[in-house]
C-alpha positions in Angstrom: 0.0 0.0 0.0 1.4 3.4 -1.0 0.9 6.8 0.6 -2.6 8.1 0.0 -2.7 10.6 -2.9 -5.2 12.9 -1.0 -2.7 13.0 1.9 0.1 14.0 -0.5 -1.9 16.9 -1.8 -2.3 18.5 1.6 1.1 17.8 3.2 3.6 20.6 3.3 7.2 20.8 4.5 7.1 21.3 8.3 10.1 23.5 8.2 9.2 26.1 5.6 5.5 25.2 4.9 6.4 24.9 1.2 5.4 22.3 -1.3 6.8 18.8 -1.2 6.6 15.9 -3.7 7.2 12.2 -3.8 10.7 11.2 -5.0 11.3 8.8 -7.9 12.0 5.9 -5.6 8.7 6.6 -3.8 10.4 6.3 -0.4 10.5 9.9 0.6 9.0 13.4 0.3 11.2 16.1 -1.0 11.3 19.8 -0.2 13.3 21.6 -2.8 13.5 24.8 -0.8 14.9 23.3 2.4 16.8 20.6 0.5 15.4 17.9 2.7 13.9 14.4 2.3 11.3 13.2 4.7 11.4 9.4 4.8 8.4 7.2 4.3 8.3 4.2 6.7 5.6 1.6 6.5 3.6 3.9 4.1 3.6 6.7 6.7 5.5 9.9 6.0 7.8 10.9 8.9 7.3 14.6 8.9 9.8 15.5 11.7 12.4 18.1 10.9 15.0 16.3 13.1 14.4 13.1 11.2 14.7 14.6 7.7 17.8 14.0 5.6 19.6 16.5 3.4 20.0 15.9 -0.3 22.0 17.4 -3.1 20.3 18.5 -6.3 
């Protein structure tokens, strides 16, 4: 089971409140502005700033 599409439409980055999107591997949510990836564990997005991982463009 994947993350609910309706949930993805309303989620925002907890740090900047900006838009996020599902990455290609479908295992994380990406915030381009903050350059962070919020991991998805057991089909649940972990939207904690301290748990987010940085990424390079």
